[in-house]
C-alpha positions in Angstrom: 16.0 -22.0 25.2 16.0 -18.6 26.8 18.5 -15.9 26.2 19.7 -13.3 28.7 18.2 -9.8 28.1 20.6 -7.1 27.0 20.2 -4.1 29.4 21.4 -1.8 26.7 18.2 -2.3 24.7 15.7 -3.2 27.4 13.1 -0.8 28.7 13.5 0.3 32.4 11.4 -1.8 34.7 9.1 1.1 35.5 8.2 1.4 31.8 7.0 -2.2 31.1 3.3 -1.9 30.3 3.2 -5.5 29.0 4.3 -7.1 32.2 2.1 -10.1 32.8 1.1 -10.4 29.1 2.0 -13.6 27.3 2.8 -13.2 23.6 3.1 -16.2 21.4 4.9 -15.7 18.0 5.0 -17.8 14.9 6.6 -15.0 12.9 9.9 -15.5 11.1 12.6 -13.4 9.4 12.7 -9.7 10.6 9.4 -7.8 11.2 7.8 -10.4 13.6 10.9 -11.1 15.6 11.6 -7.3 15.9 8.1 -6.7 17.1 8.5 -9.6 19.6 11.8 -8.0 20.8 9.9 -4.8 21.5 7.2 -6.7 23.4 9.8 -8.4 25.5 11.4 -5.1 26.2 8.0 -3.8 27.4 7.8 -6.6 29.9 5.8 -9.3 28.0 6.6 -13.0 28.5 7.5 -14.0 25.0 7.4 -17.5 23.4 8.2 -18.3 19.8 7.5 -21.6 17.9 9.9 -22.1 15.1 9.8 -24.8 12.3 12.4 -27.5 12.4 15.7 -26.6 10.6 16.0 -27.9 7.1 17.2 -31.5 6.5 21.0 -31.7 6.7 21.4 -28.4 8.5 24.3 -28.0 11.0 23.2 -29.0 14.6 21.9 -26.0 16.5 20.7 -24.3 13.3 17.5 -22.3 13.7 14.4 -23.0 11.6 14.0 -19.3 11.2 15.9 -18.2 8.1 17.3 -15.2 10.0 19.1 -17.7 12.2 20.8 -19.2 9.2 21.9 -16.1 7.3 22.7 -13.7 10.1 23.1 -15.4 13.5 24.1 -12.2 15.4 20.9 -10.5 14.3 18.9 -13.5 15.2 20.5 -13.6 18.7 19.8 -9.9 19.2 16.2 -10.2 18.2 15.5 -13.2 20.5 17.1 -12.1 23.8 14.8 -13.1 26.6 12.5 -15.1 24.3 11.7 -18.8 25.0 12.1 -20.7 21.7 10.6 -24.1 20.9 10.5 -26.1 17.8 7.2 -27.3 16.3 6.3 -28.4 12.9 2.8 -27.0 12.6 2.0 -29.2 9.6 2.1 -32.3 11.8 -0.3 -33.5 14.5 2.4 -33.2 17.2 3.2 -29.7 16.1 -0.4 -28.7 16.2 -0.8 -30.1 19.7 2.3 -28.0 20.8 0.7 -25.0 19.1 -2.6 -25.3 20.9 -0.9 -25.9 24.3 0.7 -22.5 23.8 -2.4 -20.8 22.4 -4.3 -21.8 25.5 -1.9 -19.9 27.7 -1.3 -16.9 25.4 -2.9 -13.4 25.4 -1.7 -12.4 22.0 -0.7 -14.4 18.9 1.8 -12.8 16.5 1.9 -14.1 12.9 3.5 -13.2 9.6 2.0 -15.7 7.2 -0.2 -15.0 4.2 -3.9 -15.4 5.0 -4.1 -18.6 2.9 -1.2 -20.1 4.9 -2.9 -19.3 8.2 -6.1 -21.1 7.0 -4.1 -24.2 6.1 -2.6 -24.2 9.6 -6.0 -23.9 11.2 -5.4 -20.3 12.3 -8.3 -18.6 10.6 -9.3 -15.8 12.9 -13.0 -16.8 13.2 -12.0 -20.3 14.2 -9.2 -19.1 16.5 -11.6 -16.6 18.2 -14.2 -19.3 18.7 -11.6 -21.6 20.4 -9.9 -18.9 22.4 -12.3 -15.9 22.9 -9.8 -13.9 25.1 -6.9 -14.4 22.6 -6.0 -11.5 20.3 -4.1 -11.8 17.1 -1.7 -9.4 15.4 -1.2 -10.5 11.8 1.8 -9.0 9.9 1.2 -9.1 6.1 3.0 -7.6 3.2 0.1 -5.5 1.9 -3.4 -4.9 3.2 -6.7 -6.6 2.5 -6.9 -8.3 -0.9 -3.3 -7.6 -1.6 -2.1 -9.7 1.4 -1.5 -12.7 -0.9 0.8 -10.8 -3.2 4.5 -11.5 -3.0 6.6 -8.6 -1.8 9.4 -7.5 0.4 10.8 -4.4 2.1 12.4 -3.1 -1.1 9.2 -3.4 -3.2 7.2 -1.6 -0.5 9.7 1.2 -0.3 9.8 1.5 -4.1 6.0 1.9 -4.3 6.2 4.7 -1.8 8.9 6.6 -3.6 11.6 5.7 -1.1 14.1 4.2 -3.5 16.6 6.6 -5.1 18.3 5.6 -8.4 20.0 2.3 -8.3 21.1 2.6 -4.6 19.9 0.1 -2.0 18.2 1.7 1.0 20.6 1.8 4.0 18.2 -0.1 6.3 15.0 -2.2 6.1 12.6 0.7 6.7 9.3 -1.1 6.0 10.3 -4.2 8.1 11.4 -2.1 11.1 8.5 0.4 10.8 6.1 -2.5 10.5 7.6 -4.1 13.6 6.9 -0.9 15.6 3.4 -0.9 14.3 3.0 -4.5 15.3 4.2 -3.9 18.8 1.9 -0.9 19.0 -0.9 -3.2 17.9 -0.1 -5.7 20.7 -0.5 -2.8 23.1 -3.9 -2.0 21.5 -5.1 -5.6 21.7 -4.2 -5.7 25.4 -6.1 -2.4 26.1 -9.2 -3.5 24.2 -9.2 -7.0 25.8 -9.1 -5.3 29.2 -12.0 -3.0 28.2 -14.2 -5.5 26.4 -13.1 -8.9 27.9 -12.5 -10.5 24.5 -9.7 -10.7 22.0 -9.5 -8.7 18.8 -7.7 -9.1 15.4 -5.4 -6.4 14.0 -3.7 -6.6 10.6 -0.4 -4.8 10.1 0.8 -4.3 6.5 4.4 -3.6 5.8 3.4 -1.6 2.7 1.4 0.7 4.9 4.4 1.0 7.3 6.4 2.2 4.3 3.6 4.5 3.4 3.6 6.0 6.9 7.4 6.6 6.8 7.0 8.2 3.3 4.4 10.8 4.5 7.0 13.6 4.8 8.0 12.9 1.2 4.4 12.7 -0.1 3.8 16.1 1.6 6.8 17.5 -0.3 9.0 18.0 2.8 11.9 15.9 1.5 11.6 16.3 -2.2 14.8 17.5 -3.9 15.1 21.2 -3.4 12.6 21.3 -0.5 13.9 22.7 2.8 14.8 19.3 4.3 15.5 17.8 0.9 18.7 19.7 0.4 17.2 23.1 -0.5 18.1 24.8 2.8 21.8 25.4 3.1 21.8 24.5 6.8 20.3 21.1 6.2 22.5 19.1 3.9 25.4 16.6 3.8 28.6 18.4 2.8 32.1 17.2 2.2 34.7 18.5 4.8 38.5 18.4 4.7 38.8 14.8 5.9 35.3 13.4 5.6 31.7 14.5 5.5 29.4 16.5 7.8 25.6 16.0 8.2 24.6 19.6 8.9 21.2 20.2 10.5 21.1 23.9 11.3 17.5 24.3 10.2 15.9 26.5 12.8 16.7 30.2 12.6 19.0 30.3 15.7 21.0 27.4 14.4 21.2 28.8 10.9 22.3 32.1 12.3 25.1 30.5 14.3 26.3 28.6 11.2 26.1 31.7 9.0 28.1 33.6 11.5 30.8 31.0 11.5 30.9 30.7 7.7 30.9 34.5 7.1 27.4 34.6 5.6 25.9 38.1 6.2 22.3 37.1 6.9 20.4 33.9 7.9 16.9 34.6 6.6 14.9 31.8 4.8 15.6 33.5 1.5 19.3 33.6 2.2 19.4 29.9 3.3 17.7 28.8 0.1 20.1 30.8 -2.1 22.6 29.0 -4.2 25.3 31.5 -3.2 24.8 30.7 0.4 25.1 27.0 -0.4 28.4 27.7 -2.0 29.7 29.8 0.8 28.8 27.3 3.4 30.2 24.4 1.3 33.5 26.2 0.8 33.7 26.9 4.5 33.0 23.3 5.6 35.4 21.9 3.0 38.2 23.9 4.7 37.3 22.4 8.1 38.5 19.1 9.6 36.1 16.8 11.4 37.8 17.6 14.7 37.4 21.3 14.1 33.7 20.9 13.2 33.0 18.8 16.3 34.6 21.7 18.3 32.5 24.2 16.4 29.3 22.3 17.2 30.1 22.2 20.9 31.1 25.9 21.2 28.5 27.4 18.9 25.6 25.0 19.7 25.2 23.9 16.0 23.6 20.5 15.3 25.9 18.6 13.1 27.5 15.1 12.9 30.8 14.4 11.2 31.3 11.2 9.2 34.2 9.5 7.5 34.5 9.8 3.7 
């Protein structure tokens, strides 16, 4: 089946560098389908082979777990993608797989290396059968760790991106990994055009989390650092009827905020001072979201108001 592309999330026709490229995906859940979505938006012709739905499932149920536990997300991820069912553990499924492999430019997977070998998708064999085909293999962790069990939450935790007992607001490693995987597809296409043969690229979700965590590892977002709450112009504050994400970090923005709040100076030392934090907090607490939105427009201050 093929879904209709959503123009709201599709790239403009002039920016479709993967036009004419055929991507075959066997990847399930979130990172692989999200990468495939990006490839489709960049103009690729995208095909996905899914396993059959579990026995006793409601008719029309997807074999991808995402289709079972969040159908709206599944539909959004697969707009414009042709989906076919194939049990790769059977002879019939293997024949369907190799029919698609013979036509594909890039294969996208998200299995552990041992599972790929069992399915006859070891890279050396695959490259021998289809020399022009490239593979982008999404794994949890790189190299020898690729067989370890893990998920978005564990990869965030190992990179110091989990605070207290709170759950992260989104799936950073999965989505960051999907961007790395779609970037890898672009790399394979460029290299294939240069060298005339396919290449293999491994994308690890733990490394995607590590890349997203670089600002924290550099100390930029540690508690008390300038963009970790230490700068009075870069914090989330309560306001009269909600909250405000204040991002007046640069000197001209900080100066405008200080002028509005009655703070006498806007130097770095001033913005890091506890007394400045208190003055700005008191000022913002007296303001409604509507008044703050007006202030942002009139005084060119970067902020965004939120409900409580």
